[in-house]
KETORGU-878999 format. One record per residue (C-alpha): x, y, z. Coordinates in steps of 0.5 Angstrom, whole numbers, padded with zeros to 4 digits, always signed. Example, Ala and Ser with C-alpha at 12.3 -4.5 7.8 and 13.67 -1.06 7.14 Angstrom:
<pts>
+0025-0009+0016;+0027-0002+0014;
</pts>
This chain:
<pts>
-0071-0028+0017;-0066-0024+0021;-0061-0021+0015;-0055-0021+0020;-0051-0026+0024;-0047-0023+0030;-0041-0026+0034;-0040-0022+0040;-0035-0023+0043;-0030-0027+0038;-0027-0031+0043;-0020-0034+0045;-0016-0028+0042;-0012-0022+0045;-0017-0016+0046;-0024-0015+0044;-0028-0016+0037;-0034-0018+0034;-0036-0021+0027;-0042-0019+0023;-0044-0024+0018;-0049-0021+0013;-0054-0025+0009;-0058-0024+0002;-0065-0024+0001;-0064-0032+0000;-0061-0033+0007;-0054-0034+0004;-0048-0031+0006;-0046-0024+0002;-0041-0021+0006;-0038-0021+0013;-0034-0016+0017;-0029-0016+0024;-0031-0010+0028;-0025-0008+0033;-0029-0005+0038;-0024-0002+0043;-0019+0004+0042;-0013+0006+0045;-0009+0012+0043;-0002+0011+0045;+0001+0016+0039;-0003+0021+0043;+0000+0019+0050;+0007+0020+0047;+0006+0027+0045;+0010+0032+0049;+0015+0026+0053;+0022+0026+0052;+0024+0021+0046;+0028+0017+0051;+0022+0015+0055;+0018+0012+0049;+0021+0005+0050;+0019+0004+0057;+0012+0007+0055;+0011+0003+0049;+0013-0003+0053;+0006-0002+0056;+0002-0002+0050;+0001-0010+0051;+0002-0015+0056;+0004-0020+0051;+0008-0016+0046;+0012-0012+0051;+0019-0013+0048;+0017-0012+0041;+0014-0005+0042;+0020-0003+0046;+0025-0006+0041;+0021-0002+0035;+0021+0004+0040;+0028+0004+0042;+0030+0003+0034;+0026+0010+0033;+0030+0013+0038;+0037+0011+0036;+0035+0014+0029;+0034+0020+0032;+0040+0020+0036;+0044+0018+0030;+0046+0011+0034;+0046+0004+0031;+0046-0001+0037;+0051-0007+0035;+0055-0012+0038;+0053-0015+0045;+0047-0010+0046;+0044-0013+0039;+0045-0020+0041;+0042-0019+0048;+0036-0015+0045;+0035-0021+0040;+0035-0026+0045;+0030-0022+0049;+0026-0022+0042;+0027-0030+0041;+0024-0031+0048;+0018-0026+0046;+0016-0030+0040;+0017-0037+0044;+0012-0035+0049;+0007-0031+0045;+0007-0037+0040;+0006-0042+0045;+0000-0038+0048;-0003-0038+0041;-0002-0045+0039;-0003-0049+0045;-0008-0044+0049;-0012-0041+0044;-0012-0046+0038;-0010-0053+0040;-0017-0054+0043;-0020-0053+0036;-0015-0058+0033;-0015-0063+0038;-0022-0063+0041;-0025-0061+0034;-0028-0054+0031;-0035-0057+0033;-0034-0060+0040;-0038-0057+0046;-0036-0050+0047;-0036-0051+0054;-0031-0056+0054;-0027-0053+0048;-0021-0050+0052;-0014-0052+0055;-0017-0054+0061;-0021-0059+0058;-0015-0062+0054;-0012-0063+0061;-0016-0069+0061;-0015-0071+0054;-0008-0069+0052;-0005-0068+0058;+0002-0068+0055;+0001-0063+0050;-0002-0058+0055;+0004-0059+0060;+0009-0058+0054;+0005-0052+0052;+0005-0049+0059;+0013-0051+0060;+0015-0047+0053;+0011-0041+0054;+0014-0041+0061;+0021-0042+0059;+0020-0036+0054;+0017-0031+0060;+0023-0034+0065;+0028-0032+0060;+0025-0025+0059;+0025-0024+0067;+0032-0027+0068;+0035-0022+0063;+0031-0016+0063;+0029-0016+0070;+0021-0017+0069;+0017-0022+0065;+0012-0016+0064;+0013-0009+0062;+0021-0009+0063;+0025-0003+0062;+0031-0006+0061;+0031-0004+0053;+0033+0003+0053;+0035+0008+0047;+0042+0006+0046;+0042-0001+0048;+0040-0005+0054;+0041-0002+0061;+0044-0008+0064;+0049-0014+0062;+0048-0021+0062;+0051-0025+0068;+0054-0032+0067;+0050-0035+0072;+0044-0033+0068;+0047-0035+0061;+0048-0042+0064;+0041-0043+0067;+0038-0041+0060;+0043-0046+0056;+0041-0051+0061;+0034-0051+0060;+0034-0050+0052;+0035-0058+0051;+0028-0059+0054;+0025-0054+0050;+0028-0057+0043;+0024-0064+0045;+0018-0060+0046;+0018-0056+0040;+0020-0063+0036;+0014-0067+0039;+0009-0061+0038;+0011-0061+0030;+0011-0068+0030;+0004-0069+0032;+0001-0063+0028;+0004-0066+0022;+0000-0072+0023;-0006-0069+0024;-0006-0063+0018;-0009-0068+0013;-0015-0068+0017;-0016-0060+0016;-0015-0060+0009;-0022-0057+0008;-0020-0052+0013;-0013-0050+0010;-0017-0049+0003;-0022-0044+0006;-0018-0041+0012;-0016-0034+0009;-0014-0038+0003;-0013-0033-0003;-0007-0030-0006;-0004-0024-0003;+0003-0020-0002;+0007-0022+0004;+0011-0017+0008;+0017-0018+0012;+0024-0016+0014;+0030-0019+0011;+0037-0019+0013;+0041-0014+0010;+0047-0018+0009;+0045-0025+0007;+0038-0028+0005;+0036-0031+0012;+0030-0030+0016;+0031-0023+0020;+0027-0022+0026;+0030-0016+0029;+0033-0011+0024;+0034-0011+0017;+0030-0008+0010;+0023-0009+0008;+0021-0014+0003;+0014-0015-0001;+0013-0021-0005;+0007-0025-0008;+0004-0031-0006;+0010-0035-0010;+0015-0032-0006;+0017-0027-0012;+0020-0020-0010;+0015-0015-0012;+0020-0009-0011;+0027-0009-0009;+0028-0009-0001;+0027-0002+0002;+0029+0002+0008;+0025+0003+0014;+0025+0010+0013;+0022+0009+0006;+0016+0005+0009;+0011+0011+0007;+0012+0011+0000;+0010+0003-0001;+0005+0003+0005;-0002+0007+0005;-0006+0007+0011;-0014+0006+0010;-0020+0006+0015;-0026+0003+0015;-0033+0006+0019;-0034-0001+0022;-0027-0002+0026;-0022+0002+0030;-0017-0002+0026;-0013+0001+0021;-0012-0003+0014;-0006-0002+0011;-0005-0003+0004;+0001-0004-0001;+0001+0003-0004;+0003+0002-0011;-0003-0003-0012;-0008+0002-0009;-0014+0000-0004;-0016-0005-0003;-0012-0009-0008;-0006-0008-0005;-0008-0013+0001;-0002-0016+0004;+0000-0021+0010;+0005-0021+0015;+0007-0026+0021;+0010-0033+0022;+0007-0035+0015;+0009-0029+0011;+0016-0029+0014;+0017-0036+0012;+0015-0034+0005;+0019-0028+0004;+0025-0031+0006;+0029-0037+0003;+0032-0040+0009;+0032-0040+0016;+0039-0040+0017;+0039-0045+0023;+0040-0053+0021;+0034-0055+0025;+0029-0050+0023;+0031-0050+0015;+0030-0058+0015;+0023-0056+0018;+0022-0051+0013;+0024-0055+0007;+0018-0060+0009;+0014-0054+0010;+0015-0051+0003;+0010-0057+0000;+0004-0054+0003;+0000-0049+0000;+0002-0042+0003;-0004-0038+0001;-0008-0041+0007;-0007-0037+0013;-0009-0044+0017;-0001-0045+0016;+0001-0040+0021;+0000-0045+0026;+0005-0049+0023;+0010-0043+0022;+0010-0041+0029;+0013-0048+0031;+0018-0047+0026;+0020-0040+0028;+0020-0043+0036;+0025-0048+0033;+0029-0043+0030;+0029-0038+0036;+0032-0043+0040;+0037-0045+0036;+0039-0037+0035;+0038-0036+0043;+0043-0042+0044;+0048-0039+0039;+0048-0032+0042;+0049-0035+0049;+0055-0039+0047;+0059-0033+0044;+0064-0031+0050;+0062-0024+0048;+0055-0024+0050;+0058-0023+0057;+0061-0016+0055;+0059-0010+0060;+0059-0005+0054;+0052-0005+0053;+0049+0002+0052;+0051+0008+0048;+0049+0015+0050;+0047+0021+0046;+0042+0027+0045;+0037+0028+0039;+0041+0029+0033;+0036+0029+0028;+0028+0031+0028;+0025+0024+0026;+0026+0017+0027;+0023+0010+0024;+0024+0003+0028;+0022-0003+0025;+0022-0010+0028;+0019-0017+0027;+0014-0018+0033;+0011-0025+0034;+0005-0023+0030;+0009-0020+0024;+0012-0013+0022;+0012-0007+0027;+0013+0000+0025;+0014+0006+0030;+0015+0013+0027;+0017+0019+0031;+0018+0026+0030;+0021+0031+0036;+0022+0038+0037;+0029+0042+0038;+0029+0040+0046;+0028+0032+0044;+0020+0032+0046;+0016+0028+0042;+0011+0032+0037;+0008+0026+0033;+0008+0019+0033;+0005+0014+0028;+0005+0006+0029;+0003+0001+0024;+0002-0006+0029;+0003-0013+0026;-0005-0014+0027;-0006-0007+0023;-0002-0010+0017;-0007-0016+0017;-0014-0013+0017;-0016-0013+0010;-0014-0021+0010;-0018-0022+0016;-0024-0019+0014;-0023-0023+0007;-0022-0029+0011;-0028-0029+0015;-0032-0027+0009;-0029-0033+0006;-0030-0038+0012;-0037-0036+0013;-0039-0037+0006;-0037-0044+0006;-0039-0046+0013;-0045-0042+0015;-0052-0044+0014;-0057-0039+0016;-0063-0045+0016;-0059-0050+0020;-0054-0045+0024;-0050-0048+0029;-0045-0046+0034;-0039-0050+0031;-0041-0046+0024;-0039-0040+0028;-0033-0042+0032;-0030-0044+0025;-0031-0036+0023;-0028-0035+0029;-0022-0040+0028;-0020-0036+0022;-0019-0030+0026;-0015-0034+0031;-0010-0037+0025;-0008-0029+0025;-0007-0029+0033;-0009-0022+0033;-0007-0017+0038;-0012-0012+0039;-0010-0008+0045;-0003-0006+0041;-0007-0005+0034;-0012+0000+0035;-0010+0007+0033;-0012+0013+0030;-0011+0015+0023;-0013+0022+0022;-0020+0023+0023;-0022+0016+0023;-0029+0014+0020;-0034+0012+0026;-0041+0009+0026;-0045+0009+0032;-0052+0005+0032;-0057+0005+0037;-0062-0001+0038;-0068-0002+0042;-0069-0008+0047;-0072-0012+0041;-0066-0011+0037;-0070-0005+0033;-0065+0000+0030;-0067+0007+0033;-0062+0011+0031;-0055+0012+0027;-0050+0017+0027;-0044+0017+0022;-0037+0021+0022;-0034+0021+0016;
</pts>
């Protein structure tokens, strides 16, 4: 009997990964790992560039998380400039961020995960996709396409392009909002409310059918990390202070400033993956496991701060927050919140103010930017020389934060569902599905931490291991 089961590639995620399931002598699952097999070293790309160019460069790290990376990068640049963006420019940035979360959450929920939820985890893999859902659930597919398209159009209208815009700049944004665009977006929001509410209704109707999955899909106590508002206890998606809580929502320590992140977050590496594995430093590695993302944000913050989302949050509180399966539910609640905040900002007369950018040189040699991306907390950290050229950069991407939890999650699901004597595709899809609850973005998240450990294995045509090399 083979002692390893390989899932390669992991499907319906952004980027490239495989999963190895390791069996013991009796054929039972002993462990499992997710291997991220691609590498992109954006920190090195930045070195030698003027700091004010970095938002435009970092926007190209990913076609989904463009806005998030531009925002975190711009915040880091503004710390170097000793400038803080407030007023209209901040609200415009927040609108773009809300649109980014909506389009990304729609992609994850409708395109990537709904086939599992509506067609079945063990349905025919050739049919388990959004295209087959056109025949069985056409109204849900249409809603998903419309919601994602709305988020993309908002970005295109206010930022000039839906993909890799250069509108977010160090010091603010490059162009103000026109009243015509404001009215166009406001006119579309009511339909988006209806779509999100319909989606919440059908998801809540079927949640009871997935109680087993909820009990086993990365269901274990961890810490949670998210931004919190600097002034009031409400959900913060753009800029604030960082907060760790435990699985009950109890604070682990007082809120801390983004500049202090290295005092609380360590970065480990594993030989089987290009994905860094951050951990809560006071608890050590790997005991300091924590999660970020939609579920984490709803655990960390006591209220959404908007009426419709708060109503849904009250109902959400009755579920088991230790299970990453609840990320699906949390994404829809966040979409509702983003629509409410977007509408609120667009109805503010000051949103049309023409003063949307501050100008300054580098005034200090280091800056940190932190925002909430669709998949969770995103950190950019830069250092510059006397000419304002970048000498060093470090990023902790949302998916990095979830690395330890994803690996523990695939092992948990594999132990529950994988039977090596009667192996089925549906069993392996369930292992993949726990990864999809985290919605990893691997193009964003594969970066170096010093000299990363690396293991290279050479296999012959018959699968025999011929040679192996390891860099520690």
